[in-house]
Structure formats: C-alpha cells, structure tokens
N, C-alpha and C positions, 0 to 999 in steps of 0.2 A: 809045782816048782815053775818059776818063770823061765822062758827060753832065754838063752844068752843074748846079751845086747849086741846088735849089729854094729860094726865099726862105723864111725861118722863118715859121711860122704862129703868129699871136698866140694865147695861151692862151684868151682869151675867145671868139675865133672858133672855135677847135677845140671848145670845150665846146658852143657853140651848134650846131655841125654835128652833134655826137654826140646832143644832146638832141632835135634834129629827127628823128632816126631811132629814138628810144626810145619807140615806141608802147606804152602800158600793156598788160601781158599779159592775155590772155583767161582767164576763170575766177576764181571766188572760192570761199571756204570760210567756214563758220560755226563759230566756236570760242567757248569760254566766255570771259567777261571776265577770269577769273583767268589765262588762258593767253595773253592778247592783248598783253602788253608787247612793244613794238618792232614790232608788225605795223602795217599800213596799212589804214585804214578804206576799204571799198569802197562804202559808201552812207552818206548823212547819218544822224546819230543825233539823233532828234527826241524831245523830251520830251512825254510824255502827261500830265504833272502840273506843278504849280508847286512851286518849292523856295524857302524852306520852304513846306509845304502850308498853314500858318496862322501868324498872329502868334505868336512864341514869345520866351521870355526869353533874353537874352544873358548873364545873371548869376544866381547864387544870391542871393535877396533877398526882396523883398516887392512884389507888384503892388498898385497903388493907383489911386484917382481923384485927379487933380491938384486938383480942386475941394475935396477933403477935407483938403488939406495947404496951407493958405494961409500957414503960418508954421512955422518949425522948432519941434520940441518937442511936436507934436500926438500924442495917444494914439489909436490905432485898435485895435479888436477884430480879432483874427485869426480870420476866419470859415471858412477852408479851407486845405488843404495840397495843392499841385499838384506832382507829380513828373513828370519826363520820361516820356512814354508814357501818361500819364493825361490826362483832360479835366476841367476844373473847372466849377463852376456860375457863372452870372452873378454878378459882384461887387456885393454890396449896398452902398448909400451908407453911409459912415461906417465901413467895414471895410477890412481888407487881406487879401491872400491870400499865405501863405507859398509861394514859388515857387522852382523850381530850374532851372538852365541847360537850355535845350531844351524846357522844358514849355510847353504852349499858354497864352497870356495869356487870362484869362477875359474874357468880354464885359463891357463897362463900364469895365474898367481901361484907363488910357491912359498909364501910366508904370510902370517898375520901378526900385526903389531897391536898390542893393547892400546886402547885409547889414551891411557895415562902416559904413554910414550910418544904421543903425537899432539899437535896443536892445530885445531881447526881454524881456518881463515875464511871468513865469509866473503863471497863475491857474487854479484848479481849476473855476471856474464860468463864466468868460467864453468865448464862442466854442467851445462843446463841448470845453472843456479845452485849447484851443490858445493861450489867453492873450491878451495885448495886446502891442503894439509901439509904441515911441516913435520917431517919425520925426525925425531930427536934421538934416535938410536939406530944402529946398524943391525938389521935383522939377520937371523940365522935361517938357512933354508929349512923349511918344514916346521918352523916354530908355530905353536898354537894352532896347529892343524890336526884334527882327528881324522885319520885316514880311513877310507872305505874298508869295511871288513875287519878292522883292528879289534873289535869286540867279538863278533860272531861271523864265521864264514858260511857261505851257502852250503847246505847239505850236512852241516855239523850236527852231531848229537848234543843238543844244548842241555837237556835233562834226561837222565837215564831212567829206565823202568826200575822201580824199587826206591826212587827218591821220595822222601817224605817232604811234602811241600811246605815251605815257609813263605812269609810275605815277600822275601827277596826272590824266591823261585817263581812266585806268581807274577811279579813284575817282569822277570826275565822271559817267561812264557808269553806274556802280553807283548813284549817288545818284538817278537817274531810273528805276531798276528794270531796267536792261539787264543781264541775266545772260548773254546771248550777243551776239556782234558779228559782222557780216559783213565779212570782210577780204580783201584781195587775196591771191592765192596767192603762195607763195614762189617767187622766181626760181630756176631750176635752173642751177647754174654748174659747168662742168667746169674744173678747175684742173690745169695741168701746167707743168713747167719743162723747158727744153732746155739741153743742154750736157754734154759728156763730162767736163768738169772738176768737175761737181757730185757730192757725196757726201752721203748722209743721215746726220745725227747718229745714233750708235749702231751704224752698220754698220762703221765703221773708227775705232779709237781715234786720238786726235791724234798720238801718236808714230809711228803707222804710215801716216800720210797720204802718198800718193805726191807727187812734185814736180808742182806746178801744180794740184793738187786743192784744192777749197774746200768747206766745208760749205754745204748749201743752206738759207740763212736765209730767203730770200724766200718759200718755200713756207709757212713757219710764220706770218709776219705777214699774208700775203695771205689765207690760209684764215681766220685769226681775224677779219680785217676783213670778209670776206664773211659770216661767221656773225653778226657784230654787225649787219649790214644785213638780217638775216632770210633769207638765202639757204640753199638746200639745196646743199651742196657735194659734188661727187664728185672725189676726188683721183686723178688719172691718173699721179702720180709724175713721175719724170724720164725724158724721151724722149731717146733717143740722137741724136747729131748726124748723122743719115742721113735723106735725103729720104723714102724709102719708109716708114721708121718714123714720121716726122712726119706724112705723109699718112694713114697707117693710124690714128694716134691722133686726128687731126682728124676723120676720117670717123666713128669710133666716138663721139666726143664730140658731134658735131653731131646725131646721131640722136635724142638724148633730152634735150638741154639747150638753154636759152634763150641762154646766153652761154658762150663758151669764153675763158678767160683764161690767158695764158701770160706768163712772164717770161724774158727773154733771147731772142736769135735774131731781133731785129727791126732789126738794122743791115744793112749791105750787104757783110759779109765773105763769103768763100767757104764758110765753115762755118755760115752762118746760113740755115737751110732753111725758115724759117717763110713767107717771102714766096712762093717758088715753090710750096710745099705748099698754102697757102691758095688761091692762084690756080689750082691744078690742080682744086680742088673748087668754088671760087666766085670772089669778088672781094676785092681788098684795096687799101687806100690806105696808103702809108707817109708819115707826117707828121714833119716836123722842127719841134717846138714851141719857141717862143721863151720857154722857161723854163729855169731853172737851179736845181737839177739836174733832169734828166729830159727831154732833148731828143727822143730817138727814141720814136715811138709809132705803133702800127698799128691800123687799124680795117678790118674786112671783114665779109662775110656768106657763110655756106655754106648753099646751098639744100637743102631736104629736101621731102618730100611735102606736109607741112602748113605750109610757110612757109620760114623760114630761121633759122639760129642766128647770133647776133651773134658776132663775133670781136674780141678786143682783145689786142694784144701790148704788154707793158710792157718797158722797158729792164731789163737784167740787174743793173746796179749797185744795191745794196740801197736807198740813200736815194732814188735816182731812181725805183725801182720803188714805194717807199713813198709818195712824194709824187705821182707821176702817178696812182696808184690813188686817193689822197685827193681830188685835184682834178679828175679826169676820170671814173674808173670809179665812184666812190661816187655822184656825182649821177646818172649814167646808170642805175645799179641802182635808186636811189630812184624815178626817173621811170618805170622799168618797172613799179613797184608803184603808180603813180598819184600820187606826191607831186609837187606843183607847185613849191613853194619849196624848191629844193635847194641854194641858195647858202649857204656857211658864213658865219656872222656874224663880223665883225671889230670890234675896238675900237681906239681911239687909245691909244698907250702911249709912254713915254719911253725913248729909247735911252740906255743908259749905256755905250756903246762907240763906237768909230770904225770906219767902213767907207770907206776913202779911195779905193778904186778902183771906178769905175762899170763895169757890164757892159752889153753890148748886149741881153742877155736879161733878162726879168723874173726876179728872184731870190727864193728862199724860204729865208731864213736861219734856222737852228735857234737858238733863244734860250730863256732861262729867266728868270722873275721873280726879283728879288733882294729882300732885306729892306727896301731903301729905296723899293720900289715901281716901280723901273725894270726894264729888261731887260738881261741879260748875254748876250754872244755866245759860242757854243761856238768854241773856238780853231781847230778844223779843220773846214772846211765842205765837204770833199771828198764826192763822191757815193758813195764806197765806205765812208764812216765811219758805220756804223749807230749807233755810240756817241752820236753827236750827237742822234739822234732819241730814244734812251732817256734821255739826260740832260735834254733840253729839255722844256718844257711847251707849246710852240707854235712858230710861225714868224713872222718879219717878212716881209710881202709888199712887197718893194722894187721899185718900178718900174724899167724899163730906163733906164740912163744916170744913175742916182741914187746919190750918195754920202751918207754919214751921219756926223754928229758927235755927241758926247755932248750930251744935252739936246734933240736933235731929236725931234719927234713923228712916230711911225711907225705903220703899220697892222699890228696884231698879230692873228693867228688862232690860237686855242687848239687844241691837239690834240684836246680834247674835242669841238670842232666838226667836226673832220676825220675822227674815228674813230667817232663815235657813229651 
C-alpha cells in the first residue's frame, strides 16, 4: 500500500525554506569594472569625491551674473571662453563667459543661458576678440547649473554590498573612480540530466530517433539560465537510469561544486533513482509544490570535507523545469552570491482572455502582450509544450482557485524578470 500523499507545499513556503539554507558563499574576487556586468558586489562602493566635483554648465551657452541682466536685450562683453575640462577665471561684473556643457561655472556667475536665448555679436576689440552677446531673456538664479555634489556626495555609499551589477551601476562606479570592484565569487554548479529516453541534438538525426526517445531540451535552457546568473557550470551530460551510475555522478559532482542541479528523476517511479542515490550520500526532501506547472521538486545536501554541496532536482517536463528554475533555483543562486532582494517584480496587466476553470494549485500561465496593451494566452498550457515559453513574454501569476475573464486585472511577471 502506498503511503498517504503529503499535502502540497505552498510555493512561497518552499522558497522561504530554500532561502533559509542559502548562506552566501565564502570567498570574493577583485575584477575590473569593465568585466563586472552581472556580478554581485561583495562590499560597499563608497565615493571618495563628490559628483559633479564643482558647479558646471548643463547647456552650451553663456554664464552670467543675474544682477547684470535686469531686462531682456542687455549687451554684455564676452570676457572668456570655458570648455569642458578647463577652468575659467572669476567672472567680472558686466561680462559674460562663453561656456559649454560640462564646463565649470566661473566664480561670480549664478546662471547659465542657453545659446538659443542669446545673440552673439562679433567684435575685434571687445573682450580680447570674443565679442559681445545680447541676452534676449531674463535669467533665473541657478538656471542650467548642475551644482557640486548634487548627484553624489563625498563618503556616500553609492552601491551597497549585495547589488547585482548592471551597465548603469558599472557607469556609476566608474564615475567615482572605481576601476576595480570586489565581487562575490561565482557559484560552481554541476548540471546533469537523467533518463534513458534522452538524446542529445546532433547525436541522432530526427528520422533515426528510436521509439520513446526525445531530445534533451532542458539541458540547453538550464545551462543558459545558470550562465546568466553568473555561475560556473560543469555539464555532466545525461546520466543513465541506474542507481550506481547516479550515485557515482553525484559523488563526483559534490566534490567540487556548490550546487548540483538535475532535471528528471524526482518523482516516485521505479526508474527514478535520484532520491535513493542522494540519500545514500546525504539527505533529501521531496516536495510537492502547489504550483502548476512544476509540482515535483527535490532539495538535499551531500556532505564533503569542507561542508556540503546543495542538491536541487527539477521535474523533467520542459515547462515545469523552466518555471521551477525561474521561481525557486534562480533566487537561491542569487542569495548564494549575497543578493537580498531576489523576488521578481510583477505589474498589473489586463487579461484579454478567459480562464474559466480554477485549479487548486497556483498557476503560471504563459502569455504575451498584444497591440491593444492587454495579454493574450497561449492556447496550450501543458507542461510539456515549450513552445509556450518561446512564444510568450511572461506569465500570469494566477492564485489557486481563481478564474479569469476578459478585462480582469492580473499579476504579470515578465520573462526578463525571471531569466535575468
């Protein structure tokens, strides 16, 4: 007689349990800022200067004293020319400085006028040959001046430890002179698939596939998703459906990796050897997650001399594997690198479809934005239809027991949130 089924584990509870076990990995490395895209900061990035370092012009134009321009039409002698990267002299009363974007505002000037609001008048004698300028509008004090420190103040924490670096953050680090950054080391992940039915593309042409065989698609998207998360990936290939082969693969993988990730073999069938193999070497919990697609999930640990390797087993169906990775493995891997905010951001969107039958599990429906600003639903939501993930641009996170009708507001999570 089979043991009674365990109650389904809510997805949020499963994720909280996983994150509680995801202690940040020991060790950091110092790399150039050029090479830090996608890496996670291991220490605060503190500014040793203010940005901008001094008041500078936000426009090409003329720096003036507001007291000298009480009305439109005033003529001022151009006393100097200040380009970005140079420093001007204090501005004498009754004069203007020709100034360019980014150039320091000279002492005494309290406004910059756009060149479109001025009329340059050539003169060979006035202002060392720089001529005069007619001011055609009355300036407001402080206009078109970027003040020193308005972006970054000295000693400010510009980027906090645990920040996952994007191109914008790299530019910000460079703006305060950081040519190197200390980052968390990359998680080392061992990836393999189980199943005698699996065949690698390129090994057998489609017309020669044996009955029951399928191409191993999971291996390709899982490896790509791990690389996007900054992992070092070792591909162990396809492990035969034999217990000793599975134990041997797990033993080798645990020796030098932080995480072992498998797809397939985490159900309770006679040919599913992951559970007994992991339990031979360490510990394993088999969870039935209250999500659709993607119910079966396994987490365990395999001890070694310097600690333990984490183990995660994903379901074999492609969309189930894809979404359980995105919703459970991705935040776990980010937390290993010290990222605290690992939740994907969702937005409210309009359903342009009907979903008449509620499910007892929380559903993740593959959808795509349409030209009218709403969401269209892929027609086949089966866990084996990977076309739905390639077609869609995200998922609707539909609570258990919820139906939907056209016009309903739903919670949309973009694939860019789940895959980045």
